[in-house]
N, CA, C and O atoms as a DFTB+ gen file, in Angstrom:
208 C
 N C O
     1  1       1.046      -9.350     -12.731
     2  2      -0.113      -8.836     -12.055
     3  2      -0.423      -7.414     -12.524
     4  3      -1.583      -7.075     -12.760
     5  1       0.611      -6.585     -12.657
     6  2       0.374      -5.220     -13.118
     7  2      -0.139      -5.192     -14.553
     8  3      -0.950      -4.341     -14.916
     9  1       0.338      -6.127     -15.358
    10  2      -0.144      -6.200     -16.740
    11  2      -1.618      -6.569     -16.778
    12  3      -2.370      -6.049     -17.602
    13  1      -2.032      -7.458     -15.897
    14  2      -3.449      -7.840     -15.844
    15  2      -4.305      -6.651     -15.398
    16  3      -5.384      -6.423     -15.946
    17  1      -3.826      -5.893     -14.406
    18  2      -4.564      -4.697     -13.988
    19  2      -4.646      -3.683     -15.118
    20  3      -5.681      -3.051     -15.327
    21  1      -3.547      -3.536     -15.842
    22  2      -3.498      -2.584     -16.947
    23  2      -4.512      -2.954     -18.026
    24  3      -5.190      -2.079     -18.564
    25  1      -4.619      -4.239     -18.342
    26  2      -5.556      -4.681     -19.382
    27  2      -7.007      -4.547     -18.938
    28  3      -7.888      -4.331     -19.771
    29  1      -7.268      -4.672     -17.641
    30  2      -8.647      -4.598     -17.145
    31  2      -9.175      -3.173     -17.037
    32  3     -10.387      -2.959     -17.010
    33  1      -8.279      -2.210     -16.977
    34  2      -8.706      -0.824     -16.795
    35  2      -9.282      -0.246     -18.092
    36  3      -8.775      -0.503     -19.184
    37  1     -10.349       0.536     -17.945
    38  2     -10.973       1.147     -19.120
    39  2     -10.282       2.447     -19.519
    40  3      -9.548       3.046     -18.733
    41  1     -10.527       2.863     -20.735
    42  2     -10.102       4.188     -21.170
    43  2      -8.762       4.237     -21.861
    44  3      -8.088       3.221     -22.034
    45  1      -8.387       5.448     -22.254
    46  2      -7.095       5.651     -22.921
    47  2      -5.935       5.566     -21.914
    48  3      -6.145       5.409     -20.711
    49  1      -4.735       5.672     -22.430
    50  2      -3.531       5.488     -21.611
    51  2      -3.454       6.518     -20.484
    52  3      -3.126       6.164     -19.352
    53  1      -3.747       7.772     -20.773
    54  2      -3.639       8.802     -19.741
    55  2      -4.598       8.528     -18.580
    56  3      -4.254       8.765     -17.422
    57  1      -5.798       8.030     -18.886
    58  2      -6.774       7.711     -17.846
    59  2      -6.319       6.502     -17.037
    60  3      -6.503       6.465     -15.820
    61  1      -5.733       5.522     -17.699
    62  2      -5.223       4.347     -16.998
    63  2      -4.114       4.735     -16.027
    64  3      -4.048       4.210     -14.915
    65  1      -3.254       5.641     -16.436
    66  2      -2.170       6.087     -15.563
    67  2      -2.735       6.795     -14.339
    68  3      -2.291       6.553     -13.217
    69  1      -3.703       7.661     -14.554
    70  2      -4.333       8.379     -13.431
    71  2      -5.025       7.392     -12.499
    72  3      -4.912       7.513     -11.279
    73  1      -5.730       6.430     -13.048
    74  2      -6.415       5.438     -12.226
    75  2      -5.432       4.580     -11.430
    76  3      -5.696       4.258     -10.272
    77  1      -4.316       4.210     -12.030
    78  2      -3.310       3.415     -11.326
    79  2      -2.697       4.216     -10.178
    80  3      -2.477       3.671      -9.096
    81  1      -2.420       5.493     -10.396
    82  2      -1.846       6.322      -9.330
    83  2      -2.843       6.457      -8.186
    84  3      -2.464       6.348      -7.020
    85  1      -4.098       6.690      -8.502
    86  2      -5.132       6.807      -7.471
    87  2      -5.294       5.477      -6.733
    88  3      -5.417       5.454      -5.509
    89  1      -5.293       4.383      -7.473
    90  2      -5.434       3.053      -6.881
    91  2      -4.306       2.778      -5.885
    92  3      -4.566       2.329      -4.768
    93  1      -3.083       3.037      -6.269
    94  2      -1.958       2.778      -5.384
    95  2      -1.918       3.758      -4.207
    96  3      -1.461       3.397      -3.122
    97  1      -2.388       4.985      -4.406
    98  2      -2.460       5.939      -3.301
    99  2      -3.489       5.491      -2.266
   100  3      -3.261       5.629      -1.064
   101  1      -4.599       4.967      -2.719
   102  2      -5.624       4.464      -1.797
   103  2      -5.105       3.251      -1.034
   104  3      -5.322       3.139       0.172
   105  1      -4.426       2.348      -1.720
   106  2      -3.859       1.175      -1.060
   107  2      -2.832       1.603      -0.010
   108  3      -2.840       1.083       1.106
   109  1      -1.962       2.529      -0.350
   110  2      -0.967       3.017       0.594
   111  2      -1.620       3.689       1.796
   112  3      -1.193       3.485       2.932
   113  1      -2.646       4.484       1.550
   114  2      -3.347       5.157       2.648
   115  2      -4.013       4.138       3.582
   116  3      -3.979       4.302       4.802
   117  1      -4.612       3.101       3.020
   118  2      -5.224       2.062       3.855
   119  2      -4.176       1.331       4.687
   120  3      -4.417       0.998       5.847
   121  1      -3.019       1.085       4.094
   122  2      -1.952       0.436       4.847
   123  2      -1.495       1.308       6.013
   124  3      -1.334       0.821       7.132
   125  1      -1.287       2.587       5.754
   126  2      -0.778       3.495       6.789
   127  2      -1.819       3.727       7.884
   128  3      -1.469       3.809       9.062
   129  1      -3.080       3.833       7.510
   130  2      -4.118       4.182       8.489
   131  2      -4.642       2.958       9.244
   132  3      -4.941       3.055      10.434
   133  1      -4.756       1.816       8.576
   134  2      -5.387       0.661       9.207
   135  2      -4.423      -0.478       9.530
   136  3      -4.408      -0.965      10.660
   137  1      -3.641      -0.899       8.582
   138  2      -2.853      -2.117       8.749
   139  2      -1.641      -1.895       9.634
   140  3      -1.423      -2.668      10.568
   141  1      -0.847      -0.867       9.375
   142  2       0.367      -0.657      10.157
   143  2       0.084      -0.391      11.638
   144  3       0.794      -0.938      12.482
   145  1      -0.909       0.415      11.994
   146  2      -1.210       0.564      13.434
   147  2      -1.665      -0.752      14.075
   148  3      -1.337      -1.017      15.231
   149  1      -2.407      -1.568      13.347
   150  2      -2.828      -2.865      13.865
   151  2      -1.626      -3.769      14.094
   152  3      -1.553      -4.453      15.115
   153  1      -0.681      -3.782      13.155
   154  2       0.522      -4.591      13.312
   155  2       1.400      -4.077      14.448
   156  3       2.099      -4.861      15.090
   157  1       1.373      -2.796      14.698
   158  2       2.187      -2.205      15.756
   159  2       1.802      -2.743      17.136
   160  3       2.625      -2.740      18.051
   161  1       0.574      -3.198      17.289
   162  2       0.164      -3.763      18.578
   163  2       0.866      -5.082      18.866
   164  3       0.971      -5.480      20.026
   165  1       1.351      -5.768      17.830
   166  2       2.023      -7.047      17.997
   167  2       3.544      -6.913      18.097
   168  3       4.217      -7.850      18.525
   169  1       4.081      -5.778      17.714
   170  2       5.528      -5.574      17.705
   171  2       5.887      -4.600      18.821
   172  3       5.386      -3.477      18.864
   173  1       6.753      -5.039      19.715
   174  2       7.184      -4.174      20.805
   175  2       8.497      -3.520      20.390
   176  3       9.549      -4.155      20.439
   177  1       8.441      -2.267      19.986
   178  2       9.627      -1.573      19.495
   179  2      10.564      -1.182      20.629
   180  3      11.721      -0.850      20.368
   181  1      10.111      -1.209      21.872
   182  2      10.948      -0.853      23.003
   183  2      11.730      -2.047      23.550
   184  3      12.587      -1.874      24.417
   185  1      11.450      -3.247      23.059
   186  2      12.123      -4.459      23.517
   187  2      13.372      -4.690      22.666
   188  3      13.363      -5.515      21.753
   189  1      14.451      -3.953      22.974
   190  2      15.681      -3.996      22.190
   191  2      16.696      -4.865      22.919
   192  3      16.878      -4.724      24.128
   193  1      17.365      -5.771      22.189
   194  2      18.364      -6.636      22.810
   195  2      19.790      -6.241      22.427
   196  3      20.741      -6.855      22.912
   197  1      19.960      -5.257      21.590
   198  2      21.299      -4.826      21.189
   199  2      21.948      -4.078      22.349
   200  3      21.332      -3.192      22.941
   201  1      23.193      -4.433      22.675
   202  2      23.924      -3.752      23.730
   203  2      23.771      -4.398      25.092
   204  3      24.299      -3.878      26.075
   205  1      23.065      -5.515      25.179
   206  2      22.904      -6.197      26.467
   207  2      23.923      -7.303      26.601
   208  3      23.951      -7.996      27.617
């Protein structure tokens, strides 16, 4: 999959590296801001069964 992304990106190698870093930073930011808080509504972190 990464090889396919690499081949699809335009420009020289240095530009591809910068674009990949920006791409993954945006994906990570979307996960942290949108997806993980949404998933947190389904997971009860206070419901611990260890020690009972």
